[in-house]
N, C-alpha and C positions, 0 to 999 in steps of 0.2 A: 862315659862321655858320649858315646854314640846315642844312647837313649835320651840324654839331655838335649843333644842337638836335634834329634828327630822331634822331640817334644816342643822345642823352640819354633821349629818350622810349622808344626801343627798350630801352636798358639798364634803365630803371625798370620796364618791362613784364616783362623777364626776371626781375628781382629779386622782383617780386610773384608770379610764376608758380611759383617754387620756393624752398625755404627756404635752401639753400646752393649757392653757385657758386664754382668755382675761377677764378682770374684767367685761366688758359689757356682754360677753357670759354667765359667771357664774350668773350674776345678772338676766339675762333673764330666765335662767333655774330655778333659785330659786324663781323667782318672787319677788325680792327685789331690792333695789337700790345698786349702786356700793359701797357706804359708808358702808352698812350693810355687803357686801361681805368682805371688808377690816377688819371689826371687827370680823367676823366669822373666817377669816384666822388667825387673832391674837389669837383667842380662841383655834384653832387647834394647833398652835405653843405652847401655854401654856400647852396643853395636851401632848406635846412631838412629834407632827408630824412635820417633817421638810419641811415646805412649802416655796419654793423659789419664790421671786418676782423680776421682772425686770421692770423698769420704761419706760416711753415713749409710742409713738403711737404703736410700735410693741411689747410692753411689755406685761406682763401677769403673770400668776401663774403656778407653776408646783410642784408636790410632789417630794421632794428631797430624797436623800439617807441618812438614819439615822443610828444610832448605832445598832438598832434592827429592826426586821421586824414588821411593824404595822399591826393591824388586817385588813384583807381583807374583803371587802363588795362585795358579789356575788349575782346576781339575780338568779332566779330559774334555768334557763337553764344553766347558768355558773356553778352553784353548781353541777348539774347533770353531766355536761361535765367533770368537774374536778374529780368527783368520778369515772366515767367510765375510765378516763385516768389513775388514780392511780391503779385501778384494772388491767388494761392492763400492766402498768409498772411493777407490781409485778410478772408478768409472761412473761416479754418481753425479749429483746435481750441485755439489758444493765445489767451487773453483778454488784452486790454491792448495789443496791437500792431497792431490794425486801422488806427487813425488814422495811426500812425507808418509803417506799410507803404504807405498811400496817399500820404503825403507823400514818401517815398523814391521811389515809383513815378512821381510827378509830376515830380520832378527828373530822373529817368532818362529818361523819355519826352521831356522837353523837349530833351535832348541827343542823342537818337537820330537818326541819318540817316533820311531819309524812307523808304528801302527797308526799314529795320528797324522803323520806326514802323508801316509798313503791315502787316508780319507780325504784330506784337503786337496791333494793332487788329483784324486779321482774326480772330485767335484769340479776342479779347474778344467779337467780334460773334456768334460761333457757339457759344461755351461757356456753358452755363447751370448755375449752382450750385443744387443742391437745398437747402432750408432745413436748417440744422444744429440738432440737438437733443441734449440731454444735457449733462452738466457739461463745462466747459472748464478748462484749466490756466492759472493766472496766469503771465504772462511772467516776472515777477521770481522766482517759485518755480522755474520751469524753468531760468532762468539760474543761480540759486544752486546748485541740485542739479548742473547741468552743471559748474560751477566746482569743486564739491566732488569730483566724480568725477575731474576733470583734476588737481587739486592734492592728491588723496588726503587730504581733510579729513573728519573724522567729522561725521555729521549727528545731530541730536536733533530729534524731532518727535512730536507726538500723531497717532495714526493711528486711523481709523475703518474697520473691516473690512467685508466685503460683507454680513455678518449684523448689522451695526450696533454690534458691540462696540467699545469704545474702549480704547486702550493707549498708553503712552509708550514710544518705541523709541529705541535708540542703534544706529546703523548705519554701517558702513564702505561707502560707495557705490562701485560698480564701473562700471556703465554705465546709460545711458538707452536705453530701447527704445520705439519708437512702433508701436502696432498699431491700425490703423484710426484712430479719433478719440481713442484713449486713449494716455496717456503713462505709462510705468512706469520705476521705478528698481530695478535689481538690486543687492543689497548683502548684506554679511555682518552678520547680526543678532547683536550682542554678547551680549545676554541669552539668546538661544535657541541660541547657538553653531552657527548654520547659515545657509545662504543663503536669502534671502527676496526676494519680489517685492512692491513697493508701488505702488499707483496714486497718481500725483501729486496728482490732484484730491481725494484723501481724506486727505492729510496736511497738518498745520499745523506749519511749521518753527519751531524755537526757536533763538534766537541767543545767543551767536555760534556759528559752526561751529568744528570742531577738537576735539581736537588732530589732528596729522598721524598717518598710519598707514602701515605697510608693506603694499602691495597683495597680496591673495591671488589665487589662481587659481581661478575658478569651475569646477564639475564639467562644464560644457558651455559652448558659446559662448552669449553673452548672449541673443541672439534666440531660440534654441531653448529655453533654460531658462525664459525669461519666457513664451513661447508655451505651453509645457507646463504651467506653473503657472496661467496664465489659463484654459486650456481644460479642465483636469481637477482639479488638486490642490486647488482652492478648494471643490470639491463633495464631497458625501458619497459619491457613486458615480462611478467613472471607467470609461468604456466604451472598448473597443478593437474595431474592426470591420474586416474585410477587404471593401473595396468593389470590386465587379466592374464597374469603369468606370475609364477613364484619369484620372489625377490632375488633368489640366487641366479635364475636364468636372466633376469633383466640386468643384474649387476655384471654379468659376463660381457654385456655390450655397452653399458652406460658407465663411463669412467667417472671417478669421484669429482673431477673438475667439470664434467659436462652436466651432471645432474645429481640430485640428492634423493635417496630412496628411504622410504619408511615401510616397514612390514604392516600388512593388514591381516592376512591369514595365509594358509598354506598355498593358496592358488592366486593370490593377488597382492599388490603393493601400490604405494603412492609414489609418484615421480614428480619432483619439483625441478623445473628447468627454466632458464630465462633466455631472452633474445631481444634484439633491438627492433624487431618487427614481428608482426603476426605471421608473416611468411616464414621467417626464420624458425619460429616455434613449430609451424606446420611441417616444415621439412624435417626438423629435428625429430619430432615425435613419430613421424611416419616412416623414418628410415630404418627403424629397428625391427619392424615386422610383427609387433605384438598387437593384439586387440586392446583397445583402450577406450576410456570415457573421459570427456573434458569436464573437469570440476571448476577450474578457473583459468583465464578470465572468461566471463560470460560471452564477450564479443568474439571469442575464439570459435564458438559454435557456428555463428553465422559466416565467419570467414572460411571455415572448413567446408561449409555447405557450398559457398560460391566457388571455392577452389576445386572441389570435386566436380561441380558442374562444368568448369573449364576443362578439366581432364577428360570428362565424358565427351564433350564436344570435339576435343582433339582426336579421340579414338573413333568417334562416329564418322569422321571424314574418310576413314579407311575401311569402314564396314561395307560389305557387299550390299548392293541395293536389294 
């Protein structure tokens, strides 16, 4: 009886770890025959676990969706990862899930073996979270947009742009992208017939979602497209600079929301950044202390030359005669 119970737990763990399993694969993992797997699957069903089965050569088993969440079986590393993620979520950029995260973490830590509880507690003791500032995303909005991306459902929302202008948008959402503390959705704007990036904390969803749409292919991977839009396209001027420093060193100072980096070689990289004025770009690029070359825009070269001349005149007034 104990052997059968242990095998059922192992079978449930396998079904939770991957979407589809053939009977032969499960039999091999459990070191039993396929008939025993079928009997064990029936036992899980009798216990209330919705295990779906499909016949044929390409058939197999999968853990279906039931009316309630079944107990999850986690290995040591998975349990620690979930605990760390819940602690991060409690102090993260998504509003409305802090209390729920703490409740889930309390349940998890209560069930952790002492050796794992010690690892999680040690991490908690030494990690300090800095205060979070700026707007956060409502958890319900995040879930609704994520669901619309997955189910290919059209979204309608009121949107407030970075310059304060308001508009009503109809969008076919493609992907959610997280950059720093900001959440963005990449989608096809039906009115502008082009791909657009929207910050989730600036939109107000209209219900219901829908209708369904046929997914389109974006011009680049979602992360690259959104990063490019966040760091340049929203501004009047877009700068492109060759940085004479390794990309790892530049990335330590340039946050993902401030600029987009591309590797060139071991000692240089490309930095893309935007601003609403040439002065803004000049201040931005000079504040990090790296040697650089201006690639775009061409008018930036003349502006920097005049800017440097003004700085030299300011210093000259204090030079000894």
